[in-house]
PQR file with spaces between the fields and no chain letter, atoms N, CA, C, O and H, PARSE charges and radii, in Angstrom:
ATOM       1  N    MET     1     -56.916   92.598  214.985 -0.4000 1.5000
ATOM       2  CA   MET     1     -57.191   92.347  214.399 -0.0000 2.0000
ATOM       3  C    MET     1     -56.967   93.803  213.162  0.5500 1.7000
ATOM       4  O    MET     1     -55.775   93.936  212.888 -0.5500 1.4000
ATOM       5  N    ASN     2     -57.400   94.285  212.822 -0.4000 1.5000
ATOM       6  CA   ASN     2     -56.851   95.798  211.789 -0.0000 2.0000
ATOM       7  C    ASN     2     -58.819   96.421  211.886  0.5500 1.7000
ATOM       8  O    ASN     2     -59.858   95.788  211.695 -0.5500 1.4000
ATOM       9  H    ASN     2     -58.368   94.177  213.044  0.4000 1.0000
ATOM      10  N    TRP     3     -58.634   97.535  212.171 -0.4000 1.5000
ATOM      11  CA   TRP     3     -59.484   98.500  212.575 -0.0000 2.0000
ATOM      12  C    TRP     3     -59.690   99.571  212.117  0.5500 1.7000
ATOM      13  O    TRP     3     -60.608  100.372  212.295 -0.5500 1.4000
ATOM      14  H    TRP     3     -57.790   98.049  212.325  0.4000 1.0000
ATOM      15  N    ASN     4     -58.073   99.605  210.999 -0.4000 1.5000
ATOM      16  CA   ASN     4     -59.110  100.411  209.152 -0.0000 2.0000
ATOM      17  C    ASN     4     -59.818   99.880  208.781  0.5500 1.7000
ATOM      18  O    ASN     4     -60.543   98.890  208.682 -0.5500 1.4000
ATOM      19  H    ASN     4     -57.327   98.954  210.855  0.4000 1.0000
ATOM      20  N    THR     5     -59.223  101.468  208.375 -0.4000 1.5000
ATOM      21  CA   THR     5     -61.070  101.203  207.312 -0.0000 2.0000
ATOM      22  C    THR     5     -61.224  101.449  205.734  0.5500 1.7000
ATOM      23  O    THR     5     -61.593  102.253  206.591 -0.5500 1.4000
ATOM      24  H    THR     5     -58.634  102.273  208.456  0.4000 1.0000
ATOM      25  N    GLN     6     -61.319  101.593  204.560 -0.4000 1.5000
ATOM      26  CA   GLN     6     -61.762  102.480  203.549 -0.0000 2.0000
ATOM      27  C    GLN     6     -63.000  102.355  202.523  0.5500 1.7000
ATOM      28  O    GLN     6     -63.096  101.394  201.760 -0.5500 1.4000
ATOM      29  H    GLN     6     -61.019  100.940  203.864  0.4000 1.0000
ATOM      30  N    VAL     7     -63.778  103.225  202.559 -0.4000 1.5000
ATOM      31  CA   VAL     7     -65.157  103.492  202.280 -0.0000 2.0000
ATOM      32  C    VAL     7     -65.348  104.574  200.446  0.5500 1.7000
ATOM      33  O    VAL     7     -65.851  105.697  200.462 -0.5500 1.4000
ATOM      34  H    VAL     7     -63.700  104.006  203.179  0.4000 1.0000
ATOM      35  N    LYS     8     -64.988  104.107  199.496 -0.4000 1.5000
ATOM      36  CA   LYS     8     -65.320  104.792  198.525 -0.0000 2.0000
ATOM      37  C    LYS     8     -66.558  105.305  197.827  0.5500 1.7000
ATOM      38  O    LYS     8     -67.061  104.607  196.946 -0.5500 1.4000
ATOM      39  H    LYS     8     -64.579  103.194  199.483  0.4000 1.0000
ATOM      40  N    ILE     9     -67.250  106.824  198.251 -0.4000 1.5000
ATOM      41  CA   ILE     9     -68.276  107.484  198.173 -0.0000 2.0000
ATOM      42  C    ILE     9     -68.208  107.658  196.791  0.5500 1.7000
ATOM      43  O    ILE     9     -67.089  107.868  196.322 -0.5500 1.4000
ATOM      44  H    ILE     9     -66.842  107.391  198.966  0.4000 1.0000
ATOM      45  N    LYS    10     -69.205  107.614  196.008 -0.4000 1.5000
ATOM      46  CA   LYS    10     -69.178  107.898  194.803 -0.0000 2.0000
ATOM      47  C    LYS    10     -70.431  109.429  195.028  0.5500 1.7000
ATOM      48  O    LYS    10     -71.527  109.437  195.589 -0.5500 1.4000
ATOM      49  H    LYS    10     -70.114  107.443  196.389  0.4000 1.0000
ATOM      50  N    VAL    11     -69.727  110.492  194.374 -0.4000 1.5000
ATOM      51  CA   VAL    11     -70.354  112.653  194.775 -0.0000 2.0000
ATOM      52  C    VAL    11     -71.314  112.472  193.669  0.5500 1.7000
ATOM      53  O    VAL    11     -71.157  112.062  192.519 -0.5500 1.4000
ATOM      54  H    VAL    11     -68.837  110.485  193.918  0.4000 1.0000
ATOM      55  N    ARG    12     -72.198  112.824  194.224 -0.4000 1.5000
ATOM      56  CA   ARG    12     -73.443  112.462  193.338 -0.0000 2.0000
ATOM      57  C    ARG    12     -73.708  114.048  192.700  0.5500 1.7000
ATOM      58  O    ARG    12     -72.926  114.985  192.862 -0.5500 1.4000
ATOM      59  H    ARG    12     -72.325  113.156  195.158  0.4000 1.0000
ATOM      60  N    PHE    13     -74.652  114.092  192.143 -0.4000 1.5000
ATOM      61  CA   PHE    13     -74.553  115.240  190.535 -0.0000 2.0000
ATOM      62  C    PHE    13     -75.431  116.767  191.587  0.5500 1.7000
ATOM      63  O    PHE    13     -75.485  117.987  191.427 -0.5500 1.4000
ATOM      64  H    PHE    13     -75.287  113.330  192.012  0.4000 1.0000
ATOM      65  N    ALA    14     -75.848  116.016  192.384 -0.4000 1.5000
ATOM      66  CA   ALA    14     -76.966  117.058  193.778 -0.0000 2.0000
ATOM      67  C    ALA    14     -75.744  117.556  195.047  0.5500 1.7000
ATOM      68  O    ALA    14     -75.701  118.643  195.624 -0.5500 1.4000
ATOM      69  H    ALA    14     -75.804  115.025  192.515  0.4000 1.0000
ATOM      70  N    ASP    15     -74.758  116.290  195.239 -0.4000 1.5000
ATOM      71  CA   ASP    15     -74.007  117.415  196.071 -0.0000 2.0000
ATOM      72  C    ASP    15     -72.788  117.973  196.065  0.5500 1.7000
ATOM      73  O    ASP    15     -71.807  117.928  196.807 -0.5500 1.4000
ATOM      74  H    ASP    15     -74.792  115.408  194.770  0.4000 1.0000
ATOM      75  N    VAL    16     -73.212  118.783  194.556 -0.4000 1.5000
ATOM      76  CA   VAL    16     -71.805  119.089  194.565 -0.0000 2.0000
ATOM      77  C    VAL    16     -72.670  121.212  193.826  0.5500 1.7000
ATOM      78  O    VAL    16     -73.877  120.990  193.726 -0.5500 1.4000
ATOM      79  H    VAL    16     -74.009  118.820  193.953  0.4000 1.0000
ATOM      80  N    ASP    17     -72.456  122.484  193.483 -0.4000 1.5000
ATOM      81  CA   ASP    17     -73.307  123.281  193.297 -0.0000 2.0000
ATOM      82  C    ASP    17     -72.149  123.814  191.448  0.5500 1.7000
ATOM      83  O    ASP    17     -71.275  123.016  191.108 -0.5500 1.4000
ATOM      84  H    ASP    17     -71.475  122.664  193.564  0.4000 1.0000
ATOM      85  N    MET    18     -72.337  124.879  190.734 -0.4000 1.5000
ATOM      86  CA   MET    18     -72.804  124.700  189.575 -0.0000 2.0000
ATOM      87  C    MET    18     -71.443  125.204  189.470  0.5500 1.7000
ATOM      88  O    MET    18     -71.222  125.554  188.311 -0.5500 1.4000
ATOM      89  H    MET    18     -73.046  125.527  191.010  0.4000 1.0000
ATOM      90  N    MET    19     -70.090  125.434  190.522 -0.4000 1.5000
ATOM      91  CA   MET    19     -68.852  125.081  190.500 -0.0000 2.0000
ATOM      92  C    MET    19     -68.363  124.426  190.642  0.5500 1.7000
ATOM      93  O    MET    19     -67.187  124.657  190.359 -0.5500 1.4000
ATOM      94  H    MET    19     -70.270  125.150  191.464  0.4000 1.0000
ATOM      95  N    GLY    20     -68.568  123.398  191.032 -0.4000 1.5000
ATOM      96  CA   GLY    20     -67.724  121.872  190.809 -0.0000 2.0000
ATOM      97  C    GLY    20     -67.819  121.761  192.744  0.5500 1.7000
ATOM      98  O    GLY    20     -67.314  120.754  193.240 -0.5500 1.4000
ATOM      99  H    GLY    20     -69.523  123.210  191.262  0.4000 1.0000
ATOM     100  N    HIS    21     -68.372  122.659  193.562 -0.4000 1.5000
ATOM     101  CA   HIS    21     -67.813  122.677  194.877 -0.0000 2.0000
ATOM     102  C    HIS    21     -69.166  122.474  195.850  0.5500 1.7000
ATOM     103  O    HIS    21     -70.282  122.968  196.011 -0.5500 1.4000
ATOM     104  H    HIS    21     -68.783  123.477  193.158  0.4000 1.0000
ATOM     105  N    LEU    22     -68.003  121.031  196.584 -0.4000 1.5000
ATOM     106  CA   LEU    22     -69.057  120.335  197.326 -0.0000 2.0000
ATOM     107  C    LEU    22     -69.854  120.832  197.782  0.5500 1.7000
ATOM     108  O    LEU    22     -69.802  122.040  197.550 -0.5500 1.4000
ATOM     109  H    LEU    22     -67.096  120.629  196.454  0.4000 1.0000
ATOM     110  N    ASN    23     -71.213  120.352  198.780 -0.4000 1.5000
ATOM     111  CA   ASN    23     -72.043  120.811  199.834 -0.0000 2.0000
ATOM     112  C    ASN    23     -71.462  120.943  200.931  0.5500 1.7000
ATOM     113  O    ASN    23     -71.518  119.822  201.436 -0.5500 1.4000
ATOM     114  H    ASN    23     -71.255  119.371  198.969  0.4000 1.0000
ATOM     115  N    ASN    24     -70.792  121.804  201.809 -0.4000 1.5000
ATOM     116  CA   ASN    24     -70.354  121.538  203.637 -0.0000 2.0000
ATOM     117  C    ASN    24     -71.468  120.355  203.848  0.5500 1.7000
ATOM     118  O    ASN    24     -70.858  119.341  204.189 -0.5500 1.4000
ATOM     119  H    ASN    24     -70.747  122.715  201.399  0.4000 1.0000
ATOM     120  N    ALA    25     -72.547  120.169  203.789 -0.4000 1.5000
ATOM     121  CA   ALA    25     -73.951  119.435  204.284 -0.0000 2.0000
ATOM     122  C    ALA    25     -73.258  118.031  204.280  0.5500 1.7000
ATOM     123  O    ALA    25     -73.299  117.197  205.185 -0.5500 1.4000
ATOM     124  H    ALA    25     -73.042  120.993  203.513  0.4000 1.0000
ATOM     125  N    LYS    26     -72.523  117.927  202.908 -0.4000 1.5000
ATOM     126  CA   LYS    26     -72.438  116.548  202.622 -0.0000 2.0000
ATOM     127  C    LYS    26     -71.207  115.693  202.419  0.5500 1.7000
ATOM     128  O    LYS    26     -70.865  114.831  201.608 -0.5500 1.4000
ATOM     129  H    LYS    26     -72.490  118.604  202.173  0.4000 1.0000
ATOM     130  N    TYR    27     -70.356  116.638  204.136 -0.4000 1.5000
ATOM     131  CA   TYR    27     -68.891  115.975  204.788 -0.0000 2.0000
ATOM     132  C    TYR    27     -70.133  114.860  205.606  0.5500 1.7000
ATOM     133  O    TYR    27     -70.075  113.631  205.584 -0.5500 1.4000
ATOM     134  H    TYR    27     -70.634  117.338  204.795  0.4000 1.0000
ATOM     135  N    VAL    28     -70.944  115.490  206.122 -0.4000 1.5000
ATOM     136  CA   VAL    28     -71.681  115.047  206.951 -0.0000 2.0000
ATOM     137  C    VAL    28     -72.307  113.671  207.125  0.5500 1.7000
ATOM     138  O    VAL    28     -72.266  112.842  208.034 -0.5500 1.4000
ATOM     139  H    VAL    28     -70.991  116.489  206.140  0.4000 1.0000
ATOM     140  N    THR    29     -72.985  113.726  205.766 -0.4000 1.5000
ATOM     141  CA   THR    29     -73.534  112.765  205.365 -0.0000 2.0000
ATOM     142  C    THR    29     -72.700  111.471  204.396  0.5500 1.7000
ATOM     143  O    THR    29     -73.108  110.475  203.798 -0.5500 1.4000
ATOM     144  H    THR    29     -73.018  114.400  205.027  0.4000 1.0000
ATOM     145  N    TYR    30     -71.193  112.160  204.638 -0.4000 1.5000
ATOM     146  CA   TYR    30     -69.609  110.939  203.926 -0.0000 2.0000
ATOM     147  C    TYR    30     -69.353  110.305  204.802  0.5500 1.7000
ATOM     148  O    TYR    30     -68.973  109.134  204.788 -0.5500 1.4000
ATOM     149  H    TYR    30     -70.861  112.969  205.124  0.4000 1.0000
ATOM     150  N    LEU    31     -69.605  111.317  206.110 -0.4000 1.5000
ATOM     151  CA   LEU    31     -68.591  110.788  207.917 -0.0000 2.0000
ATOM     152  C    LEU    31     -70.049  109.411  207.993  0.5500 1.7000
ATOM     153  O    LEU    31     -69.801  108.206  208.021 -0.5500 1.4000
ATOM     154  H    LEU    31     -69.913  112.269  206.121  0.4000 1.0000
ATOM     155  N    GLU    32     -71.525  110.019  208.013 -0.4000 1.5000
ATOM     156  CA   GLU    32     -72.109  108.978  208.211 -0.0000 2.0000
ATOM     157  C    GLU    32     -72.357  108.003  207.467  0.5500 1.7000
ATOM     158  O    GLU    32     -73.125  107.262  208.079 -0.5500 1.4000
ATOM     159  H    GLU    32     -71.727  110.998  207.990  0.4000 1.0000
ATOM     160  N    GLU    33     -72.006  107.412  205.998 -0.4000 1.5000
ATOM     161  CA   GLU    33     -72.080  106.342  205.317 -0.0000 2.0000
ATOM     162  C    GLU    33     -70.640  106.033  205.177  0.5500 1.7000
ATOM     163  O    GLU    33     -70.311  105.390  204.181 -0.5500 1.4000
ATOM     164  H    GLU    33     -71.381  108.015  205.501  0.4000 1.0000
ATOM     165  N    GLY    34     -69.556  106.464  206.188 -0.4000 1.5000
ATOM     166  CA   GLY    34     -68.252  105.216  206.576 -0.0000 2.0000
ATOM     167  C    GLY    34     -69.092  105.277  208.016  0.5500 1.7000
ATOM     168  O    GLY    34     -70.032  104.672  208.532 -0.5500 1.4000
ATOM     169  H    GLY    34     -69.823  106.987  206.997  0.4000 1.0000
ATOM     170  N    ARG    35     -68.560  105.918  208.215 -0.4000 1.5000
ATOM     171  CA   ARG    35     -69.337  104.803  209.911 -0.0000 2.0000
ATOM     172  C    ARG    35     -70.591  103.500  209.462  0.5500 1.7000
ATOM     173  O    ARG    35     -70.353  102.316  209.704 -0.5500 1.4000
ATOM     174  H    ARG    35     -67.797  106.409  207.796  0.4000 1.0000
ATOM     175  N    VAL    36     -71.037  103.653  209.236 -0.4000 1.5000
ATOM     176  CA   VAL    36     -71.726  102.646  208.886 -0.0000 2.0000
ATOM     177  C    VAL    36     -71.087  101.873  208.193  0.5500 1.7000
ATOM     178  O    VAL    36     -70.273  101.283  208.903 -0.5500 1.4000
ATOM     179  H    VAL    36     -71.230  104.614  209.040  0.4000 1.0000
ATOM     180  N    ALA    37     -71.046  101.632  207.381 -0.4000 1.5000
ATOM     181  CA   ALA    37     -70.101  100.828  205.907 -0.0000 2.0000
ATOM     182  C    ALA    37     -68.647  100.052  206.998  0.5500 1.7000
ATOM     183  O    ALA    37     -68.056   99.003  206.740 -0.5500 1.4000
ATOM     184  H    ALA    37     -71.708  102.111  206.804  0.4000 1.0000
ATOM     185  N    TYR    38     -68.382  101.043  208.277 -0.4000 1.5000
ATOM     186  CA   TYR    38     -67.105   99.391  209.119 -0.0000 2.0000
ATOM     187  C    TYR    38     -67.623   99.989  209.950  0.5500 1.7000
ATOM     188  O    TYR    38     -67.038  100.946  210.458 -0.5500 1.4000
ATOM     189  H    TYR    38     -68.862  101.895  208.487  0.4000 1.0000
ATOM     190  N    PHE    39     -68.589   99.704  210.258 -0.4000 1.5000
ATOM     191  CA   PHE    39     -69.783   98.842  211.896 -0.0000 2.0000
ATOM     192  C    PHE    39     -69.673   97.662  211.377  0.5500 1.7000
ATOM     193  O    PHE    39     -69.287   96.692  212.029 -0.5500 1.4000
ATOM     194  H    PHE    39     -69.064   98.927  209.845  0.4000 1.0000
ATOM     195  N    GLN    40     -70.080   97.608  209.847 -0.4000 1.5000
ATOM     196  CA   GLN    40     -70.940   95.977  209.082 -0.0000 2.0000
ATOM     197  C    GLN    40     -69.499   95.470  208.759  0.5500 1.7000
ATOM     198  O    GLN    40     -69.311   94.404  208.174 -0.5500 1.4000
ATOM     199  H    GLN    40     -70.393   98.396  209.317  0.4000 1.0000
ATOM     200  N    GLN    41     -68.760   96.075  209.063 -0.4000 1.5000
ATOM     201  CA   GLN    41     -67.050   94.922  208.361 -0.0000 2.0000
ATOM     202  C    GLN    41     -66.655   94.693  209.733  0.5500 1.7000
ATOM     203  O    GLN    41     -65.432   94.714  209.868 -0.5500 1.4000
ATOM     204  H    GLN    41     -68.913   96.941  209.538  0.4000 1.0000
ATOM     205  N    PHE    42     -67.583   94.392  211.232 -0.4000 1.5000
ATOM     206  CA   PHE    42     -67.631   93.954  212.377 -0.0000 2.0000
ATOM     207  C    PHE    42     -68.421   93.386  212.717  0.5500 1.7000
ATOM     208  O    PHE    42     -68.870   93.934  213.723 -0.5500 1.4000
ATOM     209  H    PHE    42     -68.577   94.375  211.122  0.4000 1.0000
ATOM     210  N    PRO    43     -69.224   92.056  212.362 -0.5600 1.5000
ATOM     211  CA   PRO    43     -70.555   91.970  213.041  0.2800 2.0000
ATOM     212  C    PRO    43     -70.774   91.420  213.980  0.5500 1.7000
ATOM     213  O    PRO    43     -71.785   91.309  214.674 -0.5500 1.4000
ATOM     214  N    GLU    44     -69.082   90.764  214.077 -0.4000 1.5000
ATOM     215  CA   GLU    44     -70.005   90.973  216.169 -0.0000 2.0000
ATOM     216  C    GLU    44     -69.467   91.433  217.268  0.5500 1.7000
ATOM     217  O    GLU    44     -69.182   90.892  218.336 -0.5500 1.4000
ATOM     218  H    GLU    44     -68.261   90.854  213.514  0.4000 1.0000
ATOM     219  N    LEU    45     -69.335   92.793  216.762 -0.4000 1.5000
ATOM     220  CA   LEU    45     -69.678   93.926  217.712 -0.0000 2.0000
ATOM     221  C    LEU    45     -70.722   94.243  217.629  0.5500 1.7000
ATOM     222  O    LEU    45     -71.280   95.036  216.870 -0.5500 1.4000
ATOM     223  H    LEU    45     -69.567   93.232  215.894  0.4000 1.0000
ATOM     224  N    ASP    46     -71.155   93.477  218.620 -0.4000 1.5000
ATOM     225  CA   ASP    46     -73.134   94.331  218.886 -0.0000 2.0000
ATOM     226  C    ASP    46     -73.113   96.152  220.187  0.5500 1.7000
ATOM     227  O    ASP    46     -72.267   96.631  220.944 -0.5500 1.4000
ATOM     228  H    ASP    46     -70.702   92.832  219.235  0.4000 1.0000
ATOM     229  N    PHE    47     -74.523   96.555  219.776 -0.4000 1.5000
ATOM     230  CA   PHE    47     -73.769   97.556  220.416 -0.0000 2.0000
ATOM     231  C    PHE    47     -75.166   97.862  220.824  0.5500 1.7000
ATOM     232  O    PHE    47     -75.439   99.016  221.155 -0.5500 1.4000
ATOM     233  H    PHE    47     -75.209   96.167  219.161  0.4000 1.0000
ATOM     234  N    THR    48     -76.068   96.941  220.831 -0.4000 1.5000
ATOM     235  CA   THR    48     -77.384   97.090  220.978 -0.0000 2.0000
ATOM     236  C    THR    48     -77.343   96.952  222.504  0.5500 1.7000
ATOM     237  O    THR    48     -76.741   96.050  223.087 -0.5500 1.4000
ATOM     238  H    THR    48     -75.846   96.004  220.562  0.4000 1.0000
ATOM     239  N    VAL    49     -78.180   98.129  223.216 -0.4000 1.5000
ATOM     240  CA   VAL    49     -78.127   98.074  224.837 -0.0000 2.0000
ATOM     241  C    VAL    49     -79.667   96.854  225.665  0.5500 1.7000
ATOM     242  O    VAL    49     -79.756   96.715  226.885 -0.5500 1.4000
ATOM     243  H    VAL    49     -78.669   98.862  222.743  0.4000 1.0000
């Protein structure tokens, strides 16, 4: 089973400041989006308690 994955995330206008720098808090948001997309690839994995 291949555990690698890639997720393309579109940078939104509100994610950057006037200088075009990405807001530090958005990195965590992007990681969260990647985590959700990763686990959606493997529906056979059940993490319910």
